[in-house]
Structures are given as structure tokens and as C-alpha cells.
N, CA, C and O atoms as a printed pandas DataFrame, in Angstrom:
     atom_number atom_name residue_name chain_id  residue_number  x_coord  y_coord  z_coord
0              1         N          VAL        A               1  -36.708   24.619   41.487
1              2        CA          VAL        A               1  -36.443   23.190   41.657
2              3         C          VAL        A               1  -34.988   22.994   42.053
3              4         O          VAL        A               1  -34.089   23.606   41.476
4              5         N          GLN        A               2  -34.766   22.148   43.028
5              6        CA          GLN        A               2  -33.404   21.856   43.460
6              7         C          GLN        A               2  -33.257   20.363   43.740
7              8         O          GLN        A               2  -34.097   19.747   44.396
8              9         N          LEU        A               3  -32.171   19.803   43.225
9             10        CA          LEU        A               3  -31.784   18.439   43.546
10            11         C          LEU        A               3  -30.432   18.516   44.248
11            12         O          LEU        A               3  -29.426   18.902   43.651
12            13         N          GLN        A               4  -30.429   18.148   45.499
13            14        CA          GLN        A               4  -29.232   18.292   46.331
14            15         C          GLN        A               4  -28.613   16.920   46.566
15            16         O          GLN        A               4  -29.152   16.106   47.316
16            17         N          ALA        A               5  -27.493   16.673   45.928
17            18        CA          ALA        A               5  -26.802   15.390   46.087
18            19         C          ALA        A               5  -25.816   15.460   47.244
19            20         O          ALA        A               5  -25.207   16.500   47.494
20            21         N          SER        A               6  -25.669   14.357   47.937
21            22        CA          SER        A               6  -24.734   14.277   49.058
22            23         C          SER        A               6  -24.277   12.834   49.235
23            24         O          SER        A               6  -24.808   11.914   48.613
24            25         N          GLY        A               7  -23.284   12.659   50.095
25            26        CA          GLY        A               7  -22.831   11.319   50.420
26            27         C          GLY        A               7  -21.527   10.904   49.758
27            28         O          GLY        A               7  -21.002    9.826   50.034
28            29         N          GLY        A               8  -21.007   11.749   48.892
29            30        CA          GLY        A               8  -19.732   11.429   48.269
30            31         C          GLY        A               8  -18.582   11.517   49.268
31            32         O          GLY        A               8  -18.752   11.975   50.398
32            33         N          GLY        A               9  -17.425   11.072   48.832
33            34        CA          GLY        A               9  -16.266   11.126   49.699
34            35         C          GLY        A               9  -15.156   10.249   49.169
35            36         O          GLY        A               9  -15.156    9.843   48.007
36            37         N          LEU        A              10  -14.209    9.966   50.047
37            38        CA          LEU        A              10  -13.044    9.151   49.707
38            39         C          LEU        A              10  -13.234    7.754   50.288
39            40         O          LEU        A              10  -13.539    7.596   51.470
40            41         N          VAL        A              11  -13.051    6.756   49.450
41            42        CA          VAL        A              11  -13.208    5.375   49.887
42            43         C          VAL        A              11  -12.121    4.531   49.227
43            44         O          VAL        A              11  -11.672    4.843   48.124
44            45         N          GLN        A              12  -11.707    3.483   49.890
45            46        CA          GLN        A              12  -10.708    2.587   49.314
46            47         C          GLN        A              12  -11.357    1.653   48.304
47            48         O          GLN        A              12  -12.557    1.384   48.365
48            49         N          ALA        A              13  -10.557    1.173   47.392
49            50        CA          ALA        A              13  -11.039    0.202   46.411
50            51         C          ALA        A              13  -11.683   -0.983   47.116
51            52         O          ALA        A              13  -11.148   -1.510   48.091
52            53         N          GLY        A              14  -12.830   -1.389   46.611
53            54        CA          GLY        A              14  -13.576   -2.467   47.226
54            55         C          GLY        A              14  -14.589   -2.013   48.258
55            56         O          GLY        A              14  -15.402   -2.798   48.744
56            57         N          GLY        A              15  -14.526   -0.736   48.581
57            58        CA          GLY        A              15  -15.413   -0.199   49.596
58            59         C          GLY        A              15  -16.776    0.204   49.057
59            60         O          GLY        A              15  -17.098   -0.025   47.891
60            61         N          SER        A              16  -17.566    0.808   49.933
61            62        CA          SER        A              16  -18.942    1.169   49.603
62            63         C          SER        A              16  -19.234    2.604   50.000
63            64         O          SER        A              16  -18.629    3.156   50.920
64            65         N          LEU        A              17  -20.167    3.185   49.287
65            66        CA          LEU        A              17  -20.704    4.507   49.606
66            67         C          LEU        A              17  -22.185    4.516   49.281
67            68         O          LEU        A              17  -22.655    3.765   48.426
68            69         N          ARG        A              18  -22.911    5.374   49.975
69            70        CA          ARG        A              18  -24.323    5.565   49.665
70            71         C          ARG        A              18  -24.568    7.037   49.379
71            72         O          ARG        A              18  -24.370    7.895   50.240
72            73         N          LEU        A              19  -24.994    7.310   48.178
73            74        CA          LEU        A              19  -25.313    8.669   47.789
74            75         C          LEU        A              19  -26.801    8.934   48.002
75            76         O          LEU        A              19  -27.637    8.037   47.898
76            77         N          SER        A              20  -27.097   10.183   48.299
77            78        CA          SER        A              20  -28.479   10.615   48.447
78            79         C          SER        A              20  -28.717   11.835   47.579
79            80         O          SER        A              20  -27.800   12.611   47.313
80            81         N          CYS        A              21  -29.940   11.995   47.144
81            82        CA          CYS        A              21  -30.317   13.167   46.357
82            83         C          CYS        A              21  -31.703   13.592   46.812
83            84         O          CYS        A              21  -32.686   12.884   46.591
84            85         N          ALA        A              22  -31.771   14.743   47.444
85            86        CA          ALA        A              22  -33.039   15.251   47.963
86            87         C          ALA        A              22  -33.600   16.288   47.000
87            88         O          ALA        A              22  -32.904   17.219   46.596
88            89         N          GLY        A              23  -34.847   16.117   46.645
89            90        CA          GLY        A              23  -35.495   17.035   45.726
90            91         C          GLY        A              23  -36.425   17.987   46.445
91            92         O          GLY        A              23  -37.062   17.630   47.436
92            93         N          SER        A              24  -36.495   19.202   45.932
93            94        CA          SER        A              24  -37.427   20.191   46.455
94            95         C          SER        A              24  -37.940   21.039   45.303
95            96         O          SER        A              24  -37.254   21.247   44.302
96            97         N          GLY        A              25  -39.168   21.524   45.470
97            98        CA          GLY        A              25  -39.747   22.371   44.436
98            99         C          GLY        A              25  -40.360   21.610   43.282
99           100         O          GLY        A              25  -40.732   22.205   42.270
100          101         N          LEU        A              26  -40.465   20.327   43.421
101          102        CA          LEU        A              26  -41.086   19.510   42.374
102          103         C          LEU        A              26  -41.896   18.400   43.026
103          104         O          LEU        A              26  -41.646   18.004   44.165
104          105         N          THR        A              27  -42.880   17.906   42.265
105          106        CA          THR        A              27  -43.640   16.745   42.733
106          107         C          THR        A              27  -42.810   15.521   42.404
107          108         O          THR        A              27  -42.835   15.016   41.282
108          109         N          PHE        A              28  -42.083   15.058   43.388
109          110        CA          PHE        A              28  -41.040   14.058   43.194
110          111         C          PHE        A              28  -41.541   12.805   42.495
111          112         O          PHE        A              28  -40.857   12.229   41.649
112          113         N          SER        A              29  -42.747   12.395   42.866
113          114        CA          SER        A              29  -43.284   11.136   42.330
114          115         C          SER        A              29  -43.641   11.228   40.851
115          116         O          SER        A              29  -43.964   10.215   40.231
116          117         N          ASN        A              30  -43.588   12.420   40.282
117          118        CA          ASN        A              30  -43.870   12.594   38.859
118          119         C          ASN        A              30  -42.648   12.418   37.977
119          120         O          ASN        A              30  -42.734   12.522   36.754
120          121         N          TYR        A              31  -41.510   12.153   38.603
121          122        CA          TYR        A              31  -40.245   12.135   37.872
122          123         C          TYR        A              31  -39.537   10.786   37.940
123          124         O          TYR        A              31  -39.404   10.185   39.006
124          125         N          VAL        A              32  -39.095   10.337   36.794
125          126        CA          VAL        A              32  -38.090    9.286   36.734
126          127         C          VAL        A              32  -36.802    9.906   37.266
127          128         O          VAL        A              32  -36.436   11.019   36.889
128          129         N          MET        A              33  -36.125    9.184   38.136
129          130        CA          MET        A              33  -34.889    9.712   38.719
130          131         C          MET        A              33  -33.710    8.824   38.342
131          132         O          MET        A              33  -33.845    7.614   38.161
132          133         N          GLY        A              34  -32.568    9.457   38.232
133          134        CA          GLY        A              34  -31.393    8.679   37.846
134          135         C          GLY        A              34  -30.112    9.262   38.399
135          136         O          GLY        A              34  -30.075   10.367   38.938
136          137         N          TRP        A              35  -29.066    8.474   38.242
137          138        CA          TRP        A              35  -27.719    8.900   38.608
138          139         C          TRP        A              35  -26.813    8.797   37.397
139          140         O          TRP        A              35  -26.903    7.855   36.609
140          141         N          PHE        A              36  -25.945    9.774   37.265
141          142        CA          PHE        A              36  -24.955    9.830   36.208
142          143         C          PHE        A              36  -23.608   10.143   36.850
143          144         O          PHE        A              36  -23.543   10.554   38.009
144          145         N          ARG        A              37  -22.549    9.948   36.098
145          146        CA          ARG        A              37  -21.227   10.292   36.633
146          147         C          ARG        A              37  -20.344   10.821   35.516
147          148         O          ARG        A              37  -20.518   10.488   34.344
148          149         N          GLN        A              38  -19.398   11.649   35.911
149          150        CA          GLN        A              38  -18.456   12.212   34.957
150          151         C          GLN        A              38  -17.072   12.199   35.559
151          152         O          GLN        A              38  -16.796   12.880   36.546
152          153         N          ALA        A              39  -16.208   11.413   34.947
153          154        CA          ALA        A              39  -14.818   11.341   35.376
154          155         C          ALA        A              39  -14.016   12.438   34.683
155          156         O          ALA        A              39  -14.433   12.938   33.638
156          157         N          PRO        A              40  -12.882   12.816   35.243
157          158        CA          PRO        A              40  -12.060   13.871   34.629
158          159         C          PRO        A              40  -11.705   13.529   33.191
159          160         O          PRO        A              40  -11.203   12.441   32.906
160          161         N          GLY        A              41  -11.967   14.463   32.291
161          162        CA          GLY        A              41  -11.622   14.271   30.896
162          163         C          GLY        A              41  -12.542   13.362   30.116
163          164         O          GLY        A              41  -12.276   13.053   28.954
164          165         N          LYS        A              42  -13.621   12.932   30.740
165          166        CA          LYS        A              42  -14.550   12.027   30.073
166          167         C          LYS        A              42  -15.944   12.633   30.008
167          168         O          LYS        A              42  -16.259   13.584   30.723
168          169         N          GLU        A              43  -16.763   12.071   29.148
169          170        CA          GLU        A              43  -18.128   12.525   29.042
170          171         C          GLU        A              43  -18.960   11.982   30.199
171          172         O          GLU        A              43  -18.645   10.957   30.804
172          173         N          ARG        A              44  -20.031   12.712   30.475
173          174        CA          ARG        A              44  -20.956   12.238   31.491
174          175         C          ARG        A              44  -21.624   10.965   31.004
175          176         O          ARG        A              44  -22.007   10.858   29.839
176          177         N          GLU        A              45  -21.763    9.986   31.920
177          178        CA          GLU        A              45  -22.357    8.719   31.533
178          179         C          GLU        A              45  -23.452    8.309   32.498
179          180         O          GLU        A              45  -23.460    8.679   33.672
180          181         N          PHE        A              46  -24.369    7.536   31.960
181          182        CA          PHE        A              46  -25.486    7.023   32.736
182          183         C          PHE        A              46  -25.006    5.953   33.700
183          184         O          PHE        A              46  -24.121    5.163   33.372
184          185         N          VAL        A              47  -25.601    5.929   34.907
185          186        CA          VAL        A              47  -25.275    4.910   35.898
186          187         C          VAL        A              47  -26.503    4.058   36.230
187          188         O          VAL        A              47  -26.465    2.832   36.118
188          189         N          ALA        A              48  -27.587    4.714   36.637
189          190        CA          ALA        A              48  -28.769    3.963   37.070
190          191         C          ALA        A              48  -29.991    4.864   37.010
191          192         O          ALA        A              48  -29.884    6.088   37.086
192          193         N          ALA        A              49  -31.154    4.237   36.873
193          194        CA          ALA        A              49  -32.413    4.972   36.854
194          195         C          ALA        A              49  -33.497    4.171   37.566
195          196         O          ALA        A              49  -33.435    2.945   37.664
196          197         N          ILE        A              50  -34.488    4.903   38.056
197          198        CA          ILE        A              50  -35.591    4.266   38.756
198          199         C          ILE        A              50  -36.889    4.929   38.318
199          200         O          ILE        A              50  -36.946    6.145   38.136
200          201         N          SER        A              51  -37.916    4.128   38.153
201          202        CA          SER        A              51  -39.194    4.623   37.661
202          203         C          SER        A              51  -39.890    5.498   38.694
203          204         O          SER        A              51  -39.474    5.577   39.849
204          205         N          LYS        A              52  -40.950    6.149   38.254
205          206        CA          LYS        A              52  -41.683    7.061   39.129
206          207         C          LYS        A              52  -42.226    6.341   40.360
207          208         O          LYS        A              52  -42.243    6.903   41.455
208          209         N          SER        A              53  -42.657    5.135   40.185
209          210        CA          SER        A              53  -43.224    4.359   41.300
210          211         C          SER        A              53  -42.146    3.676   42.133
211          212         O          SER        A              53  -42.398    3.251   43.261
212          213         N          GLY        A              54  -40.950    3.574   41.576
213          214        CA          GLY        A              54  -39.884    2.842   42.244
214          215         C          GLY        A              54  -39.894    1.355   41.946
215          216         O          GLY        A              54  -39.050    0.610   42.445
216          217         N          GLY        A              55  -40.835    0.927   41.144
217          218        CA          GLY        A              55  -40.984   -0.498   40.898
218          219         C          GLY        A              55  -40.063   -1.069   39.835
219          220         O          GLY        A              55  -39.908   -2.286   39.725
220          221         N          THR        A              56  -39.455   -0.191   39.055
221          222        CA          THR        A              56  -38.560   -0.644   37.990
222          223         C          THR        A              56  -37.249    0.110   38.067
223          224         O          THR        A              56  -37.221    1.322   38.278
224          225         N          THR        A              57  -36.170   -0.623   37.894
225          226        CA          THR        A              57  -34.842   -0.017   37.892
226          227         C          THR        A              57  -34.075   -0.457   36.654
227          228         O          THR        A              57  -34.394   -1.466   36.024
228          229         N          TYR        A              58  -33.065    0.322   36.327
229          230        CA          TYR        A              58  -32.251    0.035   35.140
230          231         C          TYR        A              58  -30.838    0.507   35.424
231          232         O          TYR        A              58  -30.632    1.591   35.968
232          233         N          TYR        A              59  -29.857   -0.324   35.048
233          234        CA          TYR        A              59  -28.464   -0.025   35.366
234          235         C          TYR        A              59  -27.570   -0.112   34.134
235          236         O          TYR        A              59  -27.828   -0.868   33.197
236          237         N          ALA        A              60  -26.529    0.676   34.169
237          238        CA          ALA        A              60  -25.477    0.492   33.190
238          239         C          ALA        A              60  -24.823   -0.866   33.436
239          240         O          ALA        A              60  -24.735   -1.323   34.576
240          241         N          ASP        A              61  -24.373   -1.495   32.376
241          242        CA          ASP        A              61  -23.757   -2.819   32.502
242          243         C          ASP        A              61  -22.586   -2.802   33.487
243          244         O          ASP        A              61  -22.360   -3.772   34.211
244          245         N          SER        A              62  -21.860   -1.711   33.506
245          246        CA          SER        A              62  -20.648   -1.633   34.318
246          247         C          SER        A              62  -20.922   -1.654   35.816
247          248         O          SER        A              62  -20.024   -1.957   36.601
248          249         N          VAL        A              63  -22.151   -1.337   36.225
249          250        CA          VAL        A              63  -22.458   -1.271   37.652
250          251         C          VAL        A              63  -23.500   -2.295   38.078
251          252         O          VAL        A              63  -23.747   -2.480   39.270
252          253         N          ASN        A              64  -24.100   -2.948   37.120
253          254        CA          ASN        A              64  -25.166   -3.904   37.417
254          255         C          ASN        A              64  -24.661   -4.999   38.354
255          256         O          ASN        A              64  -23.641   -5.638   38.096
256          257         N          GLY        A              65  -25.392   -5.199   39.436
257          258        CA          GLY        A              65  -24.997   -6.194   40.424
258          259         C          GLY        A              65  -24.197   -5.637   41.580
259          260         O          GLY        A              65  -24.041   -6.291   42.611
260          261         N          ARG        A              66  -23.687   -4.420   41.407
261          262        CA          ARG        A              66  -22.900   -3.797   42.487
262          263         C          ARG        A              66  -23.574   -2.545   43.041
263          264         O          ARG        A              66  -23.416   -2.220   44.218
264          265         N          PHE        A              67  -24.313   -1.854   42.206
265          266        CA          PHE        A              67  -24.995   -0.628   42.620
266          267         C          PHE        A              67  -26.494   -0.901   42.730
267          268         O          PHE        A              67  -27.044   -1.730   42.006
268          269         N          THR        A              68  -27.142   -0.185   43.652
269          270        CA          THR        A              68  -28.585   -0.291   43.805
270          271         C          THR        A              68  -29.184    1.099   43.929
271          272         O          THR        A              68  -28.785    1.886   44.787
272          273         N          ILE        A              69  -30.141    1.391   43.070
273          274        CA          ILE        A              69  -30.851    2.662   43.138
274          275         C          ILE        A              69  -32.194    2.425   43.816
275          276         O          ILE        A              69  -32.847    1.407   43.588
276          277         N          SER        A              70  -32.594    3.370   44.646
277          278        CA          SER        A              70  -33.878    3.277   45.332
278          279         C          SER        A              70  -34.411    4.683   45.555
279          280         O          SER        A              70  -33.688    5.667   45.398
280          281         N          ARG        A              71  -35.670    4.765   45.917
281          282        CA          ARG        A              71  -36.243    6.084   46.191
282          283         C          ARG        A              71  -37.230    5.994   47.341
283          284         O          ARG        A              71  -37.861    4.962   47.569
284          285         N          ASP        A              72  -37.345    7.102   48.056
285          286        CA          ASP        A              72  -38.289    7.252   49.145
286          287         C          ASP        A              72  -39.128    8.474   48.802
287          288         O          ASP        A              72  -38.695    9.609   49.001
288          289         N          THR        A              73  -40.314    8.240   48.292
289          290        CA          THR        A              73  -41.149    9.348   47.842
290          291         C          THR        A              73  -41.558   10.245   48.998
291          292         O          THR        A              73  -41.666   11.459   48.826
292          293         N          ALA        A              74  -41.786    9.673   50.167
293          294        CA          ALA        A              74  -42.180   10.472   51.334
294          295         C          ALA        A              74  -41.095   11.470   51.715
295          296         O          ALA        A              74  -41.380   12.544   52.245
296          297         N          LYS        A              75  -39.838   11.099   51.434
297          298        CA          LYS        A              75  -38.720   11.987   51.763
298          299         C          LYS        A              75  -38.213   12.739   50.538
299          300         O          LYS        A              75  -37.246   13.495   50.633
300          301         N          ASN        A              76  -38.857   12.539   49.387
301          302        CA          ASN        A              76  -38.410   13.197   48.147
302          303         C          ASN        A              76  -36.926   12.948   47.901
303          304         O          ASN        A              76  -36.185   13.859   47.534
304          305         N          THR        A              77  -36.504   11.708   48.108
305          306        CA          THR        A              77  -35.085   11.384   48.032
306          307         C          THR        A              77  -34.850   10.126   47.208
307          308         O          THR        A              77  -35.606    9.158   47.291
308          309         N          VAL        A              78  -33.796   10.160   46.420
309          310        CA          VAL        A              78  -33.347    8.977   45.679
310          311         C          VAL        A              78  -31.951    8.633   46.178
311          312         O          VAL        A              78  -31.162    9.519   46.508
312          313         N          TYR        A              79  -31.659    7.351   46.228
313          314        CA          TYR        A              79  -30.406    6.870   46.778
314          315         C          TYR        A              79  -29.645    6.051   45.738
315          316         O          TYR        A              79  -30.226    5.499   44.804
316          317         N          LEU        A              80  -28.340    5.991   45.928
317          318        CA          LEU        A              80  -27.522    5.088   45.126
318          319         C          LEU        A              80  -26.539    4.399   46.072
319          320         O          LEU        A              80  -25.594    5.019   46.561
320          321         N          GLN        A              81  -26.772    3.125   46.320
321          322        CA          GLN        A              81  -25.851    2.325   47.113
322          323         C          GLN        A              81  -24.804    1.748   46.173
323          324         O          GLN        A              81  -25.137    1.061   45.208
324          325         N          MET        A              82  -23.542    2.027   46.457
325          326        CA          MET        A              82  -22.454    1.603   45.593
326          327         C          MET        A              82  -21.528    0.679   46.366
327          328         O          MET        A              82  -20.971    1.063   47.395
328          329         N          ASN        A              83  -21.371   -0.513   45.879
329          330        CA          ASN        A              83  -20.513   -1.506   46.512
330          331         C          ASN        A              83  -19.383   -1.914   45.577
331          332         O          ASN        A              83  -19.471   -1.734   44.363
332          333         N          SER        A              84  -18.343   -2.453   46.144
333          334        CA          SER        A              84  -17.189   -2.950   45.371
334          335         C          SER        A              84  -16.668   -1.898   44.408
335          336         O          SER        A              84  -16.477   -2.165   43.222
336          337         N          LEU        A              85  -16.445   -0.720   44.922
337          338        CA          LEU        A              85  -15.996    0.388   44.080
338          339         C          LEU        A              85  -14.555    0.191   43.615
339          340         O          LEU        A              85  -13.726   -0.372   44.330
340          341         N          SER        A              86  -14.282    0.659   42.425
341          342        CA          SER        A              86  -12.934    0.586   41.877
342          343         C          SER        A              86  -12.423    2.003   41.583
343          344         O          SER        A              86  -13.226    2.921   41.418
344          345         N          PRO        A              87  -11.113    2.189   41.516
345          346        CA          PRO        A              87  -10.558    3.520   41.261
346          347         C          PRO        A              87  -11.074    4.147   39.963
347          348         O          PRO        A              87  -11.171    5.369   39.855
348          349         N          GLU        A              88  -11.400    3.312   38.988
349          350        CA          GLU        A              88  -11.901    3.826   37.717
350          351         C          GLU        A              88  -13.263    4.493   37.848
351          352         O          GLU        A              88  -13.729    5.161   36.925
352          353         N          GLU        A              89  -13.892    4.307   38.991
353          354        CA          GLU        A              89  -15.202    4.908   39.217
354          355         C          GLU        A              89  -15.113    6.237   39.956
355          356         O          GLU        A              89  -16.128    6.793   40.376
356          357         N          THR        A              90  -13.916    6.731   40.107
357          358        CA          THR        A              90  -13.730    8.072   40.633
358          359         C          THR        A              90  -14.336    9.074   39.662
359          360         O          THR        A              90  -13.980    9.112   38.484
360          361         N          ALA        A              91  -15.258    9.883   40.174
361          362        CA          ALA        A              91  -15.997   10.799   39.308
362          363         C          ALA        A              91  -16.869   11.705   40.159
363          364         O          ALA        A              91  -17.036   11.490   41.359
364          365         N          VAL        A              92  -17.414   12.708   39.519
365          366        CA          VAL        A              92  -18.498   13.476   40.130
366          367         C          VAL        A              92  -19.797   12.779   39.764
367          368         O          VAL        A              92  -20.070   12.524   38.591
368          369         N          TYR        A              93  -20.578   12.482   40.757
369          370        CA          TYR        A              93  -21.851   11.784   40.559
370          371         C          TYR        A              93  -22.992   12.803   40.647
371          372         O          TYR        A              93  -23.074   13.597   41.584
372          373         N          TYR        A              94  -23.856   12.752   39.651
373          374        CA          TYR        A              94  -24.975   13.672   39.555
374          375         C          TYR        A              94  -26.294   12.917   39.613
375          376         O          TYR        A              94  -26.433   11.843   39.027
376          377         N          CYS        A              95  -27.252   13.483   40.318
377          378        CA          CYS        A              95  -28.612   12.966   40.202
378          379         C          CYS        A              95  -29.366   13.834   39.202
379          380         O          CYS        A              95  -28.990   14.976   38.936
380          381         N          ALA        A              96  -30.416   13.280   38.666
381          382        CA          ALA        A              96  -31.182   13.979   37.652
382          383         C          ALA        A              96  -32.602   13.442   37.621
383          384         O          ALA        A              96  -32.874   12.323   38.056
384          385         N          GLY        A              97  -33.497   14.263   37.097
385          386        CA          GLY        A              97  -34.879   13.852   36.984
386          387         C          GLY        A              97  -35.464   14.220   35.641
387          388         O          GLY        A              97  -35.140   15.257   35.063
388          389         N          CYS        A              98  -36.325   13.356   35.157
389          390        CA          CYS        A              98  -37.047   13.666   33.925
390          391         C          CYS        A              98  -38.488   13.231   34.090
391          392         O          CYS        A              98  -38.782   12.182   34.665
392          393         N          ARG        A              99  -39.379   14.062   33.573
393          394        CA          ARG        A              99  -40.794   13.763   33.776
394          395         C          ARG        A              99  -41.342   12.826   32.717
395          396         O          ARG        A              99  -42.153   11.944   32.997
396          397         N          TRP        A             100  -40.875   13.040   31.488
397          398        CA          TRP        A             100  -41.379   12.224   30.392
398          399         C          TRP        A             100  -40.207   11.567   29.687
399          400         O          TRP        A             100  -39.670   12.095   28.714
400          401         N          CYS        A             101  -39.824   10.419   30.190
401          402        CA          CYS        A             101  -38.716    9.697   29.579
402          403         C          CYS        A             101  -38.808    8.234   29.976
403          404         O          CYS        A             101  -39.530    7.874   30.906
404          405         N          SER        A             102  -38.085    7.418   29.280
405          406        CA          SER        A             102  -37.938    6.032   29.684
406          407         C          SER        A             102  -36.676    5.898   30.516
407          408         O          SER        A             102  -35.803    6.764   30.460
408          409         N          LEU        A             103  -36.569    4.834   31.282
409          410        CA          LEU        A             103  -35.403    4.648   32.127
410          411         C          LEU        A             103  -34.130    4.510   31.293
411          412         O          LEU        A             103  -33.054    4.898   31.751
412          413         N          TRP        A             104  -34.229    3.969   30.086
413          414        CA          TRP        A             104  -33.040    3.690   29.277
414          415         C          TRP        A             104  -32.716    4.817   28.312
415          416         O          TRP        A             104  -31.797    4.693   27.502
416          417         N          SER        A             105  -33.458    5.913   28.388
417          418        CA          SER        A             105  -33.132    7.049   27.524
418          419         C          SER        A             105  -33.166    8.355   28.298
419          420         O          SER        A             105  -33.493    9.401   27.736
420          421         N          MET        A             106  -32.833    8.307   29.572
421          422        CA          MET        A             106  -32.914    9.498   30.410
422          423         C          MET        A             106  -32.032   10.617   29.909
423          424         O          MET        A             106  -32.423   11.784   29.927
424          425         N          MET        A             107  -30.823   10.256   29.455
425          426        CA          MET        A             107  -29.834   11.284   29.135
426          427         C          MET        A             107  -30.371   12.315   28.153
427          428         O          MET        A             107  -29.984   13.482   28.208
428          429         N          THR        A             108  -31.244   11.905   27.271
429          430        CA          THR        A             108  -31.720   12.810   26.223
430          431         C          THR        A             108  -32.919   13.636   26.643
431          432         O          THR        A             108  -33.412   14.454   25.867
432          433         N          ALA        A             109  -33.404   13.427   27.889
433          434        CA          ALA        A             109  -34.653   14.090   28.266
434          435         C          ALA        A             109  -34.645   14.638   29.683
435          436         O          ALA        A             109  -35.698   14.782   30.303
436          437         N          ILE        A             110  -33.465   14.943   30.194
437          438        CA          ILE        A             110  -33.359   15.427   31.570
438          439         C          ILE        A             110  -34.018   16.798   31.718
439          440         O          ILE        A             110  -33.775   17.711   30.929
440          441         N          ASP        A             111  -34.845   16.918   32.734
441          442        CA          ASP        A             111  -35.438   18.213   33.067
442          443         C          ASP        A             111  -34.607   18.957   34.105
443          444         O          ASP        A             111  -34.445   20.175   34.028
444          445         N          TYR        A             112  -34.080   18.211   35.079
445          446        CA          TYR        A             112  -33.333   18.848   36.164
446          447         C          TYR        A             112  -32.095   18.018   36.521
447          448         O          TYR        A             112  -32.150   16.790   36.591
448          449         N          TRP        A             113  -30.984   18.716   36.744
449          450        CA          TRP        A             113  -29.741   18.121   37.222
450          451         C          TRP        A             113  -29.456   18.606   38.636
451          452         O          TRP        A             113  -29.743   19.750   38.988
452          453         N          GLY        A             114  -28.886   17.710   39.438
453          454        CA          GLY        A             114  -28.360   18.113   40.724
454          455         C          GLY        A             114  -26.966   18.684   40.553
455          456         O          GLY        A             114  -26.431   18.715   39.445
456          457         N          GLN        A             115  -26.382   19.133   41.642
457          458        CA          GLN        A             115  -25.100   19.836   41.551
458          459         C          GLN        A             115  -23.899   18.897   41.557
459          460         O          GLN        A             115  -22.786   19.343   41.278
460          461         N          GLY        A             116  -24.079   17.634   41.860
461          462        CA          GLY        A             116  -22.980   16.676   41.842
462          463         C          GLY        A             116  -22.311   16.507   43.191
463          464         O          GLY        A             116  -22.257   17.427   44.008
464          465         N          THR        A             117  -21.803   15.306   43.397
465          466        CA          THR        A             117  -21.047   15.012   44.611
466          467         C          THR        A             117  -19.835   14.178   44.202
467          468         O          THR        A             117  -19.960   13.234   43.422
468          469         N          GLN        A             118  -18.678   14.525   44.725
469          470        CA          GLN        A             118  -17.429   13.890   44.322
470          471         C          GLN        A             118  -17.256   12.541   45.023
471          472         O          GLN        A             118  -17.390   12.437   46.242
472          473         N          VAL        A             119  -16.961   11.532   44.242
473          474        CA          VAL        A             119  -16.607   10.211   44.758
474          475         C          VAL        A             119  -15.189    9.907   44.309
475          476         O          VAL        A             119  -14.892    9.917   43.115
476          477         N          THR        A             120  -14.323    9.638   45.262
477          478        CA          THR        A             120  -12.937    9.313   44.961
478          479         C          THR        A             120  -12.628    7.946   45.546
479          480         O          THR        A             120  -12.796    7.711   46.743
480          481         N          VAL        A             121  -12.171    7.047   44.679
481          482        CA          VAL        A             121  -11.845    5.690   45.092
482          483         C          VAL        A             121  -10.337    5.516   44.986
483          484         O          VAL        A             121   -9.765    5.615   43.901
484          485         N          SER        A             122   -9.706    5.258   46.111
485          486        CA          SER        A             122   -8.251    5.109   46.129
486          487         C          SER        A             122   -7.862    3.653   45.945
487          488         O          SER        A             122   -8.587    2.741   46.342
488          489         N          SER        A             123   -6.705    3.456   45.336
489          490        CA          SER        A             123   -6.251    2.077   45.083
490          491         C          SER        A             123   -5.393    1.552   46.212
491          492         O          SER        A             123   -4.930    0.412   46.158
């Protein structure tokens, strides 16, 4: 199983980025998918999650209204559109999947992690 995250980079404060995470070796539609991030010196934190069908999403309070998670089952890919980024959101962003979990408790039940993609927001 592989989750390949991409789309990170350097962006100015207030800017936008779109992350992608392509899955292989798994039946993608069987997994709740999510995004997490880890800033230097901090613990990994939840960002957003999307249900197996894509019909339900859940966001951390800090990103709600600015970030949008979506998935394309035909492409085995989950996306994270990030708008109005701030320097405090500089981190490595990870995608992850869990087969048997709720959207609001993904962290405790992750089956697979992606390798992470660096997002740097300059002030």
C-alpha cells in the first residue's frame, strides 16, 4: 500500500495550495481519508477528513472555512485545497487512511500514512 502526497511548496501568506494524495495497493473507496500536519517541534495534528463515499467531511476548527477536502474515487486520489494560508501553517502535511474509523477519531485508527509533503508559508 502506498499513499503518495504531492503539491506542497512555498507560498506567501494569504495564498493557496492544493495538495493531492494518490493511493495504490488498496481499495480506495473502503477507506476514510484524511490530512494531518506536523510543524517543527510540534505534535502531528488533524486537519480534515472525508468519508468513504465523499459525502461527509470534517475539519479542524482552525481550518474550517478555508480548507476543503475532496476525493476522486476513480483516480484513487484525495485532495486538500488550502486557502488564506498563514505562516503558522508551515508544516509537513500527511495524508492517511483508515478503514474502520469515524471522521472525528481518525488519529487513533490510522491504517496507512503517506510520506508527507512540505508546505511553507512565508510572511
